[in-house]
N, CA and C atoms as a LAMMPS dump frame, in Angstrom:
ITEM: TIMESTEP
0
ITEM: NUMBER OF ATOMS
243
ITEM: BOX BOUNDS ff ff ff
-5.0000000000000000e+02 5.0000000000000000e+02
-5.0000000000000000e+02 5.0000000000000000e+02
-5.0000000000000000e+02 5.0000000000000000e+02
ITEM: ATOMS id mol type element x y z
1 1 1 N -15.411 8.316 -26.191
2 1 2 C -15.183 6.791 -26.804
3 1 3 C -15.292 5.565 -27.992
4 2 1 N -16.52 5.196 -28.07
5 2 2 C -16.457 4.328 -27.913
6 2 3 C -15.803 3.179 -28.679
7 3 1 N -15.569 2.355 -27.702
8 3 2 C -15.293 1.035 -28.696
9 3 3 C -13.473 0.351 -27.85
10 4 1 N -13.56 2.457 -27.666
11 4 2 C -11.969 2.834 -26.593
12 4 3 C -11.649 1.962 -25.093
13 5 1 N -10.612 1.454 -25.039
14 5 2 C -10.133 0.822 -24.262
15 5 3 C -10.243 1.758 -23.181
16 6 1 N -10.805 1.045 -21.624
17 6 2 C -10.636 2.022 -20.548
18 6 3 C -9.3 2.134 -20.275
19 7 1 N -9.251 4.041 -19.678
20 7 2 C -8.195 4.212 -19.476
21 7 3 C -7.632 3.803 -17.766
22 8 1 N -6.66 3.037 -17.813
23 8 2 C -5.89 2.611 -16.711
24 8 3 C -5.991 3.559 -15.122
25 9 1 N -5.38 4.934 -15.859
26 9 2 C -5.022 6.298 -14.725
27 9 3 C -6.944 5.954 -14.625
28 10 1 N -7.61 6.336 -15.368
29 10 2 C -8.999 6.941 -14.606
30 10 3 C -9.791 6.023 -13.971
31 11 1 N -9.244 4.6 -13.867
32 11 2 C -9.514 3.628 -13.27
33 11 3 C -8.706 3.888 -11.624
34 12 1 N -8.042 4.012 -12.061
35 12 2 C -6.499 4.293 -10.792
36 12 3 C -6.972 5.203 -9.477
37 13 1 N -8.074 5.924 -10.114
38 13 2 C -8.345 7.332 -9.47
39 13 3 C -9.374 6.79 -9.22
40 14 1 N -10.733 6.217 -9.538
41 14 2 C -11.781 5.997 -9.224
42 14 3 C -10.913 4.685 -7.821
43 15 1 N -10.783 3.884 -8.147
44 15 2 C -10.199 3.111 -7.077
45 15 3 C -9.596 4.013 -5.573
46 16 1 N -8.802 5.022 -5.801
47 16 2 C -8.543 5.835 -4.651
48 16 3 C -9.248 6.527 -3.801
49 17 1 N -10.343 6.862 -4.575
50 17 2 C -11.253 7.712 -4.71
51 17 3 C -12.198 7.058 -3.377
52 18 1 N -12.388 5.867 -4.048
53 18 2 C -13.356 4.474 -3.036
54 18 3 C -12.72 4.566 -2.475
55 19 1 N -11.454 4.083 -2.281
56 19 2 C -10.841 4.641 -0.671
57 19 3 C -11.244 5.199 -0.159
58 20 1 N -10.91 6.272 -0.389
59 20 2 C -10.976 7.683 0.122
60 20 3 C -12.104 7.2 1.194
61 21 1 N -13.403 7.11 0.571
62 21 2 C -15.054 7.747 1.137
63 21 3 C -14.635 6.276 1.602
64 22 1 N -14.504 4.854 1.696
65 22 2 C -14.361 3.603 2.73
66 22 3 C -13.664 3.921 4.092
67 23 1 N -12.683 4.887 3.943
68 23 2 C -11.74 4.788 5.285
69 23 3 C -11.876 6.542 5.674
70 24 1 N -11.946 7.769 4.864
71 24 2 C -12.975 8.432 5.361
72 24 3 C -13.857 8.489 5.746
73 25 1 N -14.462 8.486 4.606
74 25 2 C -16.072 9.17 4.678
75 25 3 C -16.479 10.456 3.974
76 26 1 N -15.914 10.379 3.748
77 26 2 C -15.18 12.038 2.034
78 26 3 C -13.865 11.422 1.576
79 27 1 N -14.298 12.633 0.734
80 27 2 C -12.945 13.053 0.193
81 27 3 C -12.156 13.763 0.608
82 28 1 N -10.634 13.816 0.917
83 28 2 C -9.389 14.802 0.877
84 28 3 C -9.328 15.01 0.014
85 29 1 N -8.435 16.241 0.079
86 29 2 C -7.483 17.24 0.264
87 29 3 C -6 16.936 -0.858
88 30 1 N -5.831 17.201 -1.81
89 30 2 C -4.57 16.091 -1.815
90 30 3 C -3.598 16.64 -0.893
91 31 1 N -3.564 17.634 -0.379
92 31 2 C -3.029 18.161 0.035
93 31 3 C -3.238 18.265 1.637
94 32 1 N -4.14 17.2 2.502
95 32 2 C -4.38 16.578 3.232
96 32 3 C -4.27 15.703 3.499
97 33 1 N -4.518 14.56 2.566
98 33 2 C -3.663 13.736 2.474
99 33 3 C -1.93 13.538 2.476
100 34 1 N -1.578 14.335 2.065
101 34 2 C 0.282 14.206 1.639
102 34 3 C 0.942 14.823 3.038
103 35 1 N -0.168 16.438 4.13
104 35 2 C 0.633 16.57 5.094
105 35 3 C 0.259 15.347 6.181
106 36 1 N -0.688 14.767 5.988
107 36 2 C -1.125 12.848 6.857
108 36 3 C 0.67 12.565 7.482
109 37 1 N 0.395 12.1 6.045
110 37 2 C 1.365 10.788 4.585
111 37 3 C 2.894 11.937 5.475
112 38 1 N 3.276 12.857 4.879
113 38 2 C 4.799 13.857 5.242
114 38 3 C 4.776 13.412 7.459
115 39 1 N 3.364 13.654 8.217
116 39 2 C 3.599 14.245 9.53
117 39 3 C 4.087 12.224 10.049
118 40 1 N 4.253 10.669 9.419
119 40 2 C 4.493 9.95 9.81
120 40 3 C 5.834 9.677 10.089
121 41 1 N 7.059 9.514 11.042
122 41 2 C 8.115 9.332 11.134
123 41 3 C 9.171 7.631 11.086
124 42 1 N 9.869 7.934 10.398
125 42 2 C 10.557 6.246 10.001
126 42 3 C 10.292 5.766 11.278
127 43 1 N 10.086 6.108 12.645
128 43 2 C 10.467 5.244 13.647
129 43 3 C 9.086 5.05 14.223
130 44 1 N 7.762 5.267 13.252
131 44 2 C 6.795 4.578 13.591
132 44 3 C 6.31 3.562 13.237
133 45 1 N 6.25 3.845 11.515
134 45 2 C 6.314 2.748 10.406
135 45 3 C 7.542 1.658 11.328
136 46 1 N 8.249 1.72 11.523
137 46 2 C 8.935 0.869 11.89
138 46 3 C 8.629 -0.508 13.259
139 47 1 N 7.983 0.888 14.343
140 47 2 C 7.829 0.208 15.984
141 47 3 C 6.191 -0.456 14.642
142 48 1 N 5.385 -0.308 14.119
143 48 2 C 4.065 -0.4 13.575
144 48 3 C 4.786 -1.922 13.191
145 49 1 N 5.996 -2.208 12.467
146 49 2 C 6.299 -3.859 11.787
147 49 3 C 7.041 -4.31 12.346
148 50 1 N 7.847 -3.482 13.597
149 50 2 C 7.783 -4.381 14.624
150 50 3 C 7.094 -5.088 15.257
151 51 1 N 6.066 -4.687 15.843
152 51 2 C 5.133 -5.463 16.635
153 51 3 C 3.899 -6.298 15.114
154 52 1 N 3.959 -6.609 14.357
155 52 2 C 3.157 -6.91 13.047
156 52 3 C 4.425 -8.769 12.846
157 53 1 N 6.002 -8.054 13.076
158 53 2 C 6.657 -9.641 13.454
159 53 3 C 7.113 -10.178 14.399
160 54 1 N 6.243 -9.626 15.467
161 54 2 C 6.315 -10.373 16.423
162 54 3 C 6.604 -11.875 16.753
163 55 1 N 6.732 -13.368 17.213
164 55 2 C 6.831 -14.388 16.982
165 55 3 C 5.463 -14.494 18.167
166 56 1 N 4.973 -15.197 17.402
167 56 2 C 3.605 -15.594 18.199
168 56 3 C 1.911 -14.764 17.524
169 57 1 N 2.401 -14.137 16.687
170 57 2 C 1.679 -13.03 15.722
171 57 3 C 1.242 -14.292 14.448
172 58 1 N 0.277 -14.078 13.794
173 58 2 C -0.146 -14.821 12.63
174 58 3 C 1.523 -13.939 11.432
175 59 1 N 1.003 -14.695 10.818
176 59 2 C 1.662 -13.71 9.743
177 59 3 C 1.752 -13.491 8.625
178 60 1 N 2.303 -12.479 7.789
179 60 2 C 2.006 -11.091 7.437
180 60 3 C 1.485 -12.313 6.412
181 61 1 N 0.794 -11.467 5.173
182 61 2 C 0.625 -12.002 4.029
183 61 3 C 1.389 -11.213 3.337
184 62 1 N 2.014 -10.982 1.963
185 62 2 C 3.017 -11.06 1.063
186 62 3 C 2.757 -11.724 0.424
187 63 1 N 2.793 -10.311 -1.096
188 63 2 C 2.549 -11.027 -2.434
189 63 3 C 3.592 -10.032 -3.607
190 64 1 N 4.515 -10.993 -4.112
191 64 2 C 4.847 -9.554 -5.133
192 64 3 C 4.461 -10.176 -6.561
193 65 1 N 3.6 -8.965 -6.755
194 65 2 C 3.568 -9.327 -8.22
195 65 3 C 4.671 -8.969 -9.589
196 66 1 N 4.514 -8.891 -10.647
197 66 2 C 5.924 -8.244 -12.377
198 66 3 C 6.451 -9.286 -12.187
199 67 1 N 7.183 -9.06 -12.891
200 67 2 C 9.181 -9.464 -12.956
201 67 3 C 9.11 -8.617 -11.567
202 68 1 N 9.764 -9.755 -10.777
203 68 2 C 10.487 -9.615 -9.017
204 68 3 C 11.242 -9.997 -9.374
205 69 1 N 12.761 -8.933 -9.389
206 69 2 C 14.086 -10.389 -9.706
207 69 3 C 14.583 -10.698 -8.658
208 70 1 N 15.333 -11.614 -8.269
209 70 2 C 16.217 -13.16 -7.593
210 70 3 C 16.271 -12.762 -6.367
211 71 1 N 17.472 -12.111 -6.186
212 71 2 C 17.031 -11.074 -5.226
213 71 3 C 15.97 -10.593 -4.47
214 72 1 N 15.515 -9.978 -5.185
215 72 2 C 14.081 -9.27 -4.451
216 72 3 C 13.318 -10.654 -3.766
217 73 1 N 13.415 -11.148 -3.382
218 73 2 C 12.775 -12.551 -3.675
219 73 3 C 13.118 -13.363 -2.606
220 74 1 N 14.405 -13.121 -2.745
221 74 2 C 15.07 -13.642 -1.897
222 74 3 C 14.975 -13.376 -0.559
223 75 1 N 15.372 -12.065 -0.502
224 75 2 C 14.795 -10.783 0.471
225 75 3 C 13.539 -11.361 0.885
226 76 1 N 12.693 -10.544 0.08
227 76 2 C 11.185 -11.531 0.727
228 76 3 C 11.133 -12.643 1.593
229 77 1 N 11.832 -14.033 0.953
230 77 2 C 11.46 -14.974 1.252
231 77 3 C 11.855 -15.319 2.749
232 78 1 N 12.933 -14.317 3.381
233 78 2 C 14.1 -14.607 4.294
234 78 3 C 13.721 -14.048 5.77
235 79 1 N 12.304 -12.305 5.163
236 79 2 C 11.938 -12.31 5.69
237 79 3 C 10.839 -13.048 6.743
238 80 1 N 9.659 -13.057 5.649
239 80 2 C 8.873 -13.938 5.733
240 80 3 C 8.488 -15.419 6.098
241 81 1 N 9.76 -15.836 5.718
242 81 2 C 10.007 -17.551 6.387
243 81 3 C 10.106 -17.412 7.716
């Protein structure tokens, strides 16, 4: 339809497809992507974050967007300051 605003969901799907092509060189089936995500254990995620937050490493960049409750902002500041 001429003059209709772009569909944000379509734009998001295109962005995700571009990321898949960039990262994997192909579009993965949703089932494949889900199985890889489900295979990640909490301990693995924790280990990566512990490495990232070790003293002497450069500080991570953190951005809070939108309407962020004060408590969430205070937690983020405490974690990354």
